[in-house]
C-alpha positions in Angstrom: -1.9 10.8 16.1 1.3 8.6 15.8 4.8 10.1 16.1 6.6 10.9 12.8 8.6 8.0 11.5 12.2 8.5 10.4 14.3 6.1 8.3 18.0 6.5 9.3 20.5 5.1 6.8 24.1 5.1 8.3 26.6 2.3 8.3 29.0 3.7 11.0 27.7 2.0 14.2 28.7 4.6 16.8 27.2 7.5 14.7 24.0 5.5 13.9 23.5 4.9 17.6 24.0 8.5 18.6 21.6 9.7 15.9 19.0 7.1 16.8 19.1 8.1 20.5 18.8 11.8 19.7 15.9 11.4 17.2 14.0 9.1 19.7 14.6 11.7 22.4 13.0 14.2 20.2 9.9 12.1 20.0 10.3 10.3 16.7 10.1 6.6 15.9 13.2 5.5 14.0 14.2 2.6 11.7 18.0 2.2 11.5 19.5 0.6 8.4 23.2 0.0 7.6 22.8 -1.0 4.0 20.7 0.1 1.0 19.1 -3.4 0.8 17.9 -3.2 4.4 16.8 0.4 4.0 14.6 -0.6 1.1 13.0 -3.4 3.2 12.4 -0.9 6.0 10.8 1.7 3.7 8.5 -1.0 2.2 7.6 -2.2 5.7 6.6 1.2 6.9 6.7 4.4 4.8 8.9 7.0 6.5 7.9 10.6 7.0 11.6 11.6 6.7 14.8 9.9 5.5 18.2 10.8 7.0 20.9 9.2 5.0 24.7 8.9 4.4 25.9 9.1 0.9 28.6 6.4 1.1 27.3 2.9 2.0 28.7 -0.6 1.9 26.4 -1.8 -0.9 25.9 1.4 -2.9 25.4 5.1 -3.1 22.9 7.2 -1.1 21.8 9.1 -4.2 20.7 5.9 -5.8 18.6 5.1 -2.7 17.1 8.6 -2.8 16.1 8.1 -6.5 14.5 4.7 -5.6 12.7 6.1 -2.6 11.0 8.9 -4.7 10.2 6.5 -7.6 8.9 3.5 -5.6 7.7 4.8 -2.3 6.8 8.5 -2.3 8.3 12.0 -2.6 9.5 11.9 1.0 11.7 14.7 2.4 15.3 13.7 3.0 18.4 15.0 4.8 21.8 13.9 3.5 24.9 13.7 5.6 28.2 14.6 3.9 31.8 14.3 4.6 34.5 16.8 3.6 34.8 16.9 -0.2 31.2 15.7 -0.9 29.6 19.0 -1.4 28.9 18.3 -5.1 27.1 15.1 -4.1 25.0 17.1 -1.6 24.0 19.5 -4.3 23.1 16.6 -6.5 21.0 15.2 -3.6 19.2 18.5 -3.3 18.3 18.3 -7.0 16.8 14.9 -6.3 14.6 16.4 -3.6 16.7 16.4 -0.5 15.6 19.3 1.7 18.9 19.9 3.5 22.3 18.5 4.2 24.5 18.2 7.3 28.3 18.1 7.3 30.3 15.6 9.3 31.2 15.7 12.2 27.5 16.2 12.9 25.9 18.8 15.2 23.0 16.9 16.8 21.3 20.1 17.7 21.4 21.1 14.0 19.9 17.7 13.2 17.1 18.4 15.6 16.3 21.8 14.0 16.5 20.6 10.4 14.4 17.4 11.0 11.7 19.4 12.7 11.7 21.9 9.9 11.6 19.2 7.2 8.7 17.4 8.9 6.8 20.7 9.2 7.0 21.4 5.5 4.1 20.5 3.2 5.6 18.1 0.6 4.1 17.2 -2.8 3.3 13.8 -1.5 1.3 15.1 1.4 -0.4 17.7 -0.7 -1.4 15.0 -3.3 -2.8 12.7 -0.6 -4.8 15.5 1.1 -6.1 16.8 -2.3 -7.0 13.3 -3.5 -8.9 12.5 -0.3 -10.7 15.9 -0.4 -11.6 15.6 -4.1 -12.9 12.0 -3.9 -14.5 12.3 -0.5 -12.7 9.1 0.6 -10.4 8.4 3.5 -7.7 5.8 3.7 -10.1 3.2 5.2 -13.0 3.8 2.7 -14.2 1.2 0.3 -15.0 2.2 -3.3 -17.8 0.5 -5.1 -21.5 -0.3 -4.5 -21.9 -3.5 -6.4 -23.7 -6.4 -4.5 -20.4 -8.2 -4.3 -18.7 -5.3 -2.6 -21.7 -4.6 -0.3 -21.3 -8.1 0.9 -17.6 -7.6 1.5 -18.2 -4.3 3.4 -20.8 -6.0 5.7 -18.5 -8.9 6.4 -15.6 -6.5 7.0 -17.5 -4.6 9.6 -18.4 -7.8 11.4 -14.8 -9.0 11.5 -13.4 -5.6 12.5 -15.7 -5.6 15.5 -14.0 -8.8 16.8 -10.5 -7.2 17.1 -11.1 -6.0 20.7 -9.8 -9.0 22.7 -6.3 -9.8 23.6 -6.3 -12.8 21.2 -8.6 -11.8 18.3 -9.5 -14.4 15.7 -7.1 -14.7 12.8 -8.3 -13.6 9.4 -7.5 -15.0 6.0 -8.2 -12.7 3.0 -8.4 -14.5 -0.4 -8.7 -13.3 -3.9 -7.0 -13.1 -7.3 -3.9 -11.1 -7.8 -4.6 -7.4 -8.0 -8.0 -7.4 -6.2 -6.7 -5.2 -3.4 -6.1 -7.6 -0.5 -3.4 -5.4 1.1 -5.8 -2.4 0.9 -8.6 -4.4 2.5 -6.2 -5.4 5.3 -5.5 -1.8 6.0 -9.2 -0.9 5.9 -9.9 -3.8 8.3 -7.2 -2.4 10.7 -8.5 1.1 10.3 -12.1 0.1 11.2 -11.0 -1.9 14.2 -10.3 -1.0 17.8 -6.6 -1.3 17.0 -6.6 1.5 14.5 -4.3 3.8 16.6 -1.7 1.0 16.9 0.8 -0.1 14.3 -0.1 -1.8 11.0 2.9 -3.9 10.0 2.9 -5.5 6.5 5.1 -8.5 5.7 5.4 -9.3 2.0 6.3 -12.9 2.1 6.9 -13.1 -1.7 9.1 -10.1 -1.9 11.5 -10.8 1.0 14.6 -12.9 0.2 14.3 -16.3 1.7 17.5 -15.9 3.7 16.2 -12.7 5.3 12.5 -13.5 5.9 13.0 -15.5 9.1 15.0 -12.6 10.7 12.5 -10.1 9.5 9.5 -12.0 10.9 11.0 -13.1 14.2 13.9 -10.8 14.9 17.5 -11.7 15.9 20.1 -11.1 18.5 23.4 -9.3 17.7 25.9 -11.7 16.1 23.2 -14.3 15.4 24.4 -14.5 11.8 26.7 -12.8 9.4 26.0 -9.0 9.2 23.8 -9.1 12.3 25.6 -6.1 13.8 22.8 -5.2 16.2 19.9 -6.9 17.8 16.6 -6.4 16.0 13.0 -6.9 16.9 11.0 -8.9 14.4 8.0 -7.6 12.6 5.5 -9.8 14.5 6.6 -8.2 17.7 7.0 -4.7 16.2 3.3 -4.7 15.4 2.6 -4.4 19.2 -1.1 -4.4 19.8 -1.8 -3.4 16.2 -2.1 -5.6 13.2 0.5 -7.9 11.6 -0.5 -8.4 7.9 1.2 -11.4 6.3 0.7 -10.9 2.5 1.1 -13.9 0.2 1.3 -16.3 3.0 1.3 -19.2 0.5 4.9 -18.4 -0.4 6.4 -19.3 3.0 8.6 -22.4 3.1 7.4 -25.3 5.2 10.1 -24.6 7.8 8.9 -21.0 8.3 5.3 -22.2 8.3 6.1 -24.5 11.3 7.7 -21.6 13.1 4.8 -19.2 12.4 2.3 -21.9 13.6 4.2 -22.0 16.9 4.0 -18.2 17.2 0.3 -18.1 16.5 -0.5 -20.9 19.0 1.7 -19.7 21.8 1.5 -15.9 21.1 5.3 -15.7 21.6 8.3 -15.5 19.3 11.9 -16.6 19.9 14.4 -14.4 18.1 17.2 -16.0 16.2 20.1 -16.5 18.6 18.0 -16.0 21.7 17.1 -18.5 24.4 14.1 -16.5 25.6 10.7 -15.9 24.2 9.0 -12.6 23.6 5.2 -12.2 24.0 3.3 -10.9 21.0 -0.1 -9.2 21.1 -0.8 -8.4 17.4 -3.9 -9.2 15.4 -2.9 -11.6 12.6 -4.3 -11.0 9.2 -3.0 -13.1 6.2 -3.7 -12.9 2.5 -3.1 -15.2 -0.5 -3.9 -15.4 -4.2 -3.2 -19.1 -4.2 -5.6 -22.0 -3.4 -4.3 -23.1 0.0 -6.5 -26.2 -0.1 -4.7 -27.4 -3.2 -1.3 -26.6 -1.7 -2.2 -28.7 1.3 -3.0 -31.7 -0.9 0.4 -31.3 -2.7 2.2 -31.0 0.6 3.2 -27.4 0.0 1.2 -25.9 2.9 0.7 -27.1 6.4 -2.9 -28.2 7.2 -2.6 -27.1 10.8 -1.4 -23.7 9.9 -4.2 -23.3 7.3 -6.9 -24.1 10.0 -5.1 -21.7 12.5 -5.2 -18.9 10.0 -8.5 -19.6 8.4 -10.7 -18.8 11.5 -12.4 -16.0 9.6 -12.3 -15.6 5.8 -12.9 -12.5 3.7 -13.0 -13.2 -0.1 -12.5 -10.4 -2.5 -14.3 -10.8 -5.9 -12.5 -10.2 -9.1 -13.2 -6.8 -10.8 -15.0 -8.5 -13.7 -17.7 -9.5 -11.2 -18.2 -6.1 -9.7 -20.3 -4.4 -12.4 -20.4 -0.7 -12.4 -17.7 -0.6 -9.6 -15.2 -0.4 -12.5 -16.5 3.1 -13.4 -16.4 4.3 -9.8 -12.9 3.0 -9.3 -11.8 4.5 -12.6 -13.1 7.9 -11.7 -11.4 7.6 -8.3 -8.0 6.8 -10.0 -8.5 9.7 -12.5 -8.9 12.2 -9.6 -6.2 10.6 -7.5 -3.6 10.6 -10.4 -4.4 14.1 -11.4 -4.2 15.5 -7.9 -0.9 13.6 -7.3 0.7 15.4 -10.3 -1.0 18.8 -9.8 -3.3 18.6 -12.7 -7.0 19.2 -13.2 -8.9 15.9 -13.4 -10.1 15.0 -16.9 -13.5 13.4 -17.6 -14.1 9.9 -18.8 -15.6 9.9 -22.3 -18.6 7.7 -23.1 -16.5 5.4 -25.3 -13.9 5.1 -22.5 -16.6 4.1 -20.0 -17.9 1.5 -22.5 -14.4 0.1 -23.0 -13.8 -0.1 -19.3 -17.1 -2.0 -18.8 -16.3 -4.8 -21.4 -12.6 -5.4 -20.6 -12.1 -8.6 -18.6 -9.5 -7.1 -16.2 -7.3 -10.1 -15.6 -5.1 -7.9 -13.4 -8.1 -6.6 -11.5 -8.0 -3.3 -9.6 -4.2 -3.0 -9.9 -4.5 -3.3 -13.7 -7.3 -0.7 -13.8 -5.2 1.7 -11.7 -2.2 1.4 -14.0 -4.3 1.8 -17.2 -5.9 5.0 -15.8 -2.6 6.4 -14.5 -1.0 6.0 -17.9 -4.0 7.5 -19.8 -4.0 10.6 -17.5 -0.3 11.2 -17.5 0.5 10.4 -21.2 -2.5 12.2 -22.7 -2.8 15.7 -21.1 -6.3 16.2 -22.4 -9.5 17.3 -20.7 -11.2 14.0 -21.7 -9.9 10.5 -21.4 -11.1 8.6 -24.5 -11.1 4.9 -25.2 -8.0 5.1 -27.4 -6.1 6.6 -24.5 -6.7 3.5 -22.4 -4.9 1.2 -24.9 -7.0 -1.8 -24.0 -7.0 -4.9 -26.2 -10.2 -5.8 -28.0 -12.6 -7.9 -25.9 -11.8 -11.6 -26.0 -13.3 -13.3 -29.0 -14.2 -10.1 -30.8 -11.5 -10.4 -33.4 -12.3 -14.0 -34.3 -16.0 -13.3 -34.5 -15.5 -10.2 -36.6 -13.1 -12.2 -38.9 -15.8 -14.8 -39.4 -18.3 -12.1 -40.2 -15.8 -10.7 -42.7 -15.3 -14.0 -44.4 -19.1 -14.5 -44.8 -19.7 -11.1 -46.3 -16.5 -10.4 -48.2 -17.9 -11.4 -51.6 -20.9 -9.1 -51.1 -18.9 -6.1 -49.9 -15.5 -5.9 -51.7 -13.1 -3.5 -50.0 -15.1 -3.4 -46.8 -13.1 -3.2 -43.5 -13.3 -5.5 -40.6 -15.3 -2.8 -38.7 -17.7 -2.4 -41.6 -18.5 -6.1 -41.5 -18.8 -6.3 -37.8 -21.2 -3.4 -37.8 -23.3 -5.0 -40.6 -23.4 -8.3 -38.7 -24.6 -6.5 -35.5 -27.3 -4.6 -37.4 -28.5 -7.7 -39.1 -28.7 -9.6 -35.8 -30.5 -6.8 -34.1 -33.1 -6.7 -36.9 -33.5 -10.5 -36.7 -34.1 -10.4 -32.9 -36.3 -7.2 -33.1 -33.8 -5.2 -31.1 -33.7 -7.7 -28.3 -30.2 -7.0 -26.8 -30.0 -10.1 -24.7 -30.9 -12.4 -27.6 -28.6 -10.5 -30.0 -25.7 -10.8 -27.6 -26.4 -14.5 -27.2 -26.4 -15.1 -31.0 -23.2 -13.1 -31.5 -21.4 -14.8 -28.6 -21.0 -11.5 -26.7 -21.9 -10.3 -23.2 -24.6 -7.6 -23.0 -21.9 -5.2 -22.0 -19.7 -6.1 -25.0 -22.6 -5.6 -27.4 -23.6 -2.3 -25.8 -19.9 -1.2 -26.3 -20.2 -1.9 -30.0 -23.5 -0.1 -30.3 -21.9 3.0 -28.8 -18.8 2.5 -31.0 -20.8 2.3 -34.2 -23.5 4.7 -33.3 -26.2 2.1 -33.5 -29.6 2.2 -31.8 -30.1 -0.7 -29.4 -33.7 -0.1 -28.9 
């Protein structure tokens, strides 16, 4: 089991170094940040088990960071450091979830005791994670779904994971639309490989500011550029013998692509401001939602880097091609959301299941998760119904129903759009002798969309 990871947010250099040394001596891994901006990058890069933070920082206020951490990352325990006269701020921090505070000048032995106590406590976040895994029967490296498309992904994933044993394992490129879960698949791939006990370091190429991404990837020496107050190892080296996951690789500039290509070919990196090279041993996994072949043709992506990355490819299908997986995923997200917020998990009503099946899911699994989270949290009922999902009508349904309405309006004055749609479906079913496939074809619907309407209107589909 890996050592607890602590995020230390302190802008006073001497104090930060003293705290860093003591925490490492106590057996923790530590990420030191001097500004709120860098602390957010560090928290996204690796979720901390504990945050130790000053309240007064060059680019903001520690309480703002604490609020952001709880909202965007997790309900992580925090210890705040306060100077004389900041007791009210410390109390405010406790209301935001801080577990304790330390007065300056700091007693390092007190920090040792408080940190150990904070990490030993069961937090809402850890309870939710444990409860969710127990309730769903899934672990962090489990795949959800049994469609033919996902069975093929699972089989390919196992074959690729088995190849990560060598000192220079083949690079992997994960492709798929936005929201298909490429970052999760990368973590599963890492978790199923021989490198599972080592670090998994994620680099979000689209999220990092362009003026910071080179330093984040490759590291830098002290004084290499403005605000480089200390030397810092880059993420490619920080992954050690684990996995370096480069998410949205298509967003890198051509200059960074060239430098990354050199790193992949030589298995070394040169930190900014350094004359020496550092060996890297990580397994490189990249992901993109863009068509890199097209980007090569337009001169936006290097051909040599593409072939270097694309040794093994793992393509994730969109959710609309995964059939009943949408229901399995929805049930998983219902249980996960309820457990995370200490609620009993509601059931999915039949009309909700039907609505989930016919929606196109342009945002894929990410969209589904948000839809389910909203439904569970906003409607505190025992059952999630179709209306709770707030999904738009299936594409084309409104125009087809409107056409039906126009054709029958004279015969049925005052009839609603739904009345006319129901009548059109009944007539088409009668004409096709209850043949669902033929009726769906004539109506311009998918079989799933037609079955949704049959359930909605209480019609017998034969």
